[in-house]
N, C-alpha and C positions, 0 to 999 in steps of 0.2 A: 231520461227515457225509461219508460216502464217495462220491466222484464216480462216477457210473455212466456207463461208456463205451458208447455205442451199439454194436450188434453189428457193423455194417460197419466202424466205426472200430477196434473191437477186433481184428478180422481183419487190418486193414491195419497195426496196430501190431505184431501178432505176425509179420506178413510182413516188415516192416522189420527186427524183431530178428533174425529168421532170416537175413535178407540180410546184416546186419552181422556176425552170427556166421560166415556163410559167407565173407565178405570177410576177417574176421580169421583164420580157419583157413587160407584160401588164402595170405595174407600170411605167416603163421607157417610154413606148409608150404614156400613158396618160399624164405623166409629159411633154414630148416633145411636145405633142399636145397643152397643156395648154400654154407652153412657146411660141410656134409658134403663137398661138391665141393672147396671151398678146402683143408680139412683134409686130404682125400684126396690132393689134388695135392701139397701140401707134404709129406705123409707119404711119398708115392711118390717125390718128388724127394729127401727126406731119406734114405729107404732106398736109393735108387740111388747117392747119394753115399757113404753109409757102406759099401756093398758095394764100391764102386770104391776107397775108401780102404784097406779091410781085405783086399780080395781074396776076401771071403766071398760066398755066394750065399743069404743069409738072405731069408726072405719078410718083407713089411712087418709081419706080425703077430709074428714072432720079434723083429724090430727093436723094435717097440713094447713087447713084453714086457721086453726088455733095458733099455729106457730108462725104464720106469715107476718112480717113486719107491718104495723098499723092495724092488725086485727083488733077488734073491740075488746077491752078488758072487762072481766067480770069482777063486780065489787066484792070485796072479801066480807065474811060475816064479822060483825062486831057488837059490842055492848058498851054503851057510854063512850063511843068512839075509840074503843080499845079492842084489838085483835090479839088473841093468845094462841100460840102454836107450841105444842108439846114436842120436844125433840128427844128421842131415846137412842142410846148407843148400846150395842150388844155384840157378843161374839159371833153369833149366827145360828140359824135353825139347826144346821147339821153338826154343831160343836157339842160333843158329849159332856163338856164341863159346864153345864148350866147355860147353854147357848141362848136360850129364850129369856133368861134373866136380864134385866136392864142393867147394864154396867155403868151408864151415866143417864141422868134424867135432868132435863133443862126445860125452862119455859122461855121461848122468845116472845116477848110482849111489845106490840106496836101501838103507840098512841098516835092516831091518825091526824087529829087536828093540829098538834104541836110538832108532828114529824120527829118523835122521839121513839128510840128503841131500847129494850132492855134485855139482857141475857141473864137468866136467873138459874143457878144450880140448886137443885133440891136433893138433900141427903137420900141415898137409896136405902139406908137402914131405918128410915122412919117407920114407927109401928103404926099399922093401919088395921081397920076392920075390913075383912074381905066382904065385898058387897054381896047381898043376898044370903049371908051366913052369919053365925054367931062366932066365928073363928077369927083369929088375929094372925097377922103375918108381917113381912116387911114390904115396903113399897116396891122394891125391885122384883118382887114375885108377881105383881099384878099383871104384867105383859104375859108372863108364862101361863098364868091361870086362865087369862082371857084367851090365849092361843089354843087352849084345849077345848074350847067351845066349838060348836058347829052352827054357822060358819065361824072361822077364827075371829076373835074380837080383841086381840092383844092390845092394840092402840086405843081402841074405844074403852076397854076396861080400865087402862091406866089413866086415860083422860077423865073418866067418871070418878075415880079415886081422888085425883088431884082437884077436881071441882069441889068435892066435899071437903078437902083439907084446906084450900085456899079461899073458898067462897067466890071464886071467879069462874066464869064459863071458860071452858077450853074448846075453842072453835075448830081447831085442826090438830092433826098428829102426824108425825113423820118418824119412822124408825130407820136406822142406818146400822148395818153390820160392819165388821172389821174389813171385810173384802171391799165393800163400797167405800169406806173411809180411806183405805189405801189407794183404791182406784182413783178417787177424786184428786188426792195429792199427786199421784203419778201424773194424771192428765194435766195438772198445773205446772209440772216440772220441778216439784218440791216447793217448800215453803220456808219462810224465815220466822222463827218463833223468838219473841223478846221474852226471855225468862226472867221472873222476878227475883230469883235466887238460884244459887248453885244447886244441882240435883244429881244424885248418883243412886242407882239401884243395880246390884250385881246380879239380879235374877233375870229371868225371862231371856233365854237364848243369848247369853253373853253380856246381858245388862245394858244400861244406858247411862251416859254421863252427858249433862248439859251444864254449861257455865252461865252464870247470870249475864244477861244482856242478849243481843241478837245471836241466833244460831240457825245456820242453814241445815234443814233436816229433810231427808228423804222419807218416803212412806213408811219404811221399816222402823226407822228411829222415831218418827212422829208417833207411830202406834205404841212403841215401848214407852214413850214418854207419857202418854195419856193413860196407858194401862197399868204401869208399875205403881204398887202401893205397899209392898212388903217392907220397904224401908221408910215409909212415911204414913200417911193417913188418907182416908177417903176425902177428907176436907181439902188437903193439899192436892189431891188428884183432880178434884173439881176445879181448882184454880188452874191447874195445868191444862185441863180440857178447854177451859175458857180461852186461855192463851193460844192454843192450836186453832180453835175456831176463829179467833180474831185473825190469826196469821193466814188462814184459808180465805177469809173475807178480803184481807188486804191484797193477796196475790191475785184473786179473782178480779178485783177492782183495777189493779195495776195493769193487768193483761187484757182487760175488756172481755174476759172469757165468757161471761154470762150473755154478752151480745153477739158472740160468734157461733153461728148455727152449726158449723162443722164440729166445733168443740163439743157443743151440747149433744149433737147426734151421737158422736163417738162415745161421750161419757155415758149417755143413756144406754147405749148398746152394751157397754161394759158393766153397768150396774145391774141391769136385768132384774133378778129376783132378790137382790140384796138391799133394796131400798122399798119402803111401803109408805103410802100416805093416804089419809082420808080426804085429801083435796081432789078435786077434779083437775084436769089439765089446764083449763082456763084459770082456776083459782091459783094453781101452782105458778102459772105464768105472771099473773097479777102480783103474786108475793115476790117473785124475782124482780119485777119492774119497781115494786114499792120499796124493796130494800136498795135498789140501785139509786133511787131518789133520795134516800135518807142519809143523813150525815152519820155514818157508821163510826167515824173517828170519835164522836161524842157518845157512843153507845154506853149505857149504864151496865156495869158488870157487878153482880151480887151473888154471894154464896152464903148459905146458912150452916152454922156449925153449933158446938156446944159451949161456946165462949160465954163468959159471965154476963155480957150485955145482950145476948141473944135470946130468942124465945125457947130454945131447946136445951135438954140435958140428956144424959144416957144412962142405961142400966142393963143388966142381964136378966132375962126371963126365961124360966123353964120352957123347954120345947121350941124356943125361938132363938134364944141366944142374945148377943149384943143387939140392942135396939136404941133408937133415939126417940125420945118422947117429949111432948110439950111440958114445960116447967109448971104450968098452972093446971094441967090435967085436961086442957082443951086447946084447940087450935086458934082461939080468938086473937091472941097477940099476933100470931103469925098471919092471920088473915088481914089484920089492920096494917101490918107492915108491908106486906106484898101489894095491898091495895093502893098504898100511898107511895110506891117506889118511884114514881115520876115526879120531879120537882115542878112546882108551878112556874110556867114561863108566860111571857107575853106572846100570845099567838099571832098578834099583828106583825111582831118582828120576824117570826119565822116564815111569814108569807112574803117577805120583801125579796 
């Protein structure tokens, strides 16, 4: 038998239900407003960071369009199916101890048809002719010289010098300072570096000791490992830098970090003015997707030094100091070697 609710009680019940509906709608509305504000803030911050990194002036809507899954990719620049990206590491613009000098100089070269990738360390003490002058200096000074131009052209200047030395077009450039380097490793939760040999350097804030084999490193120890050189050489430091970059690549792949939009937005917000690139956002996204598709475990790693079978030797020159120079007086042997860095493979096999 259905219970009959008196008229007054019925009105009270309806009133309570309306009140609860109102409260729920208000709570949902406030929650939605907070969510939109938070997303809008992070979106604004991410867009600001991206524009700072790329030098673009995209709206937040254009940035969101580029970052959406399934958004069309922009084909990377290339010559003969090869894309070359200059990667510079430095202390940072505000560091008084040569913060704009390139501490490490690498070329990431991608062979698009055979899906091969190479990481090539270039000696920072290579003697160069400074473009537009009759003066000579070291390769690591190119970024600092270019940064003094208006507008600043540090990356472009270094790319131009490397084009003349290697005979290869440098399609893009990326610079990363120490703060960004540490921020990336922190965002990944640390890395595991597979050291080729025992290493110890007592300098640099307590020093760094790494044993041969796998080593779990946080950002502080990783920075010391790639920076230290007073107990070794620049050539050994280049090897250690390649080891750390490989470890970053491994951790990013293991955690699918580059496919995680929250990770990417947080990392971009933290990097801010500590990363610069000549790429557009669309090109940067294409590069990330391209590297994700490549077999990075088969990545070719190469460094140049002054060994007997290499193209370089060293000397001391007045006004410049210790420099690395070509043994033959020109860069022809170096150009041939770097041009032929990729072994010939059966492209049909790579497409299977």
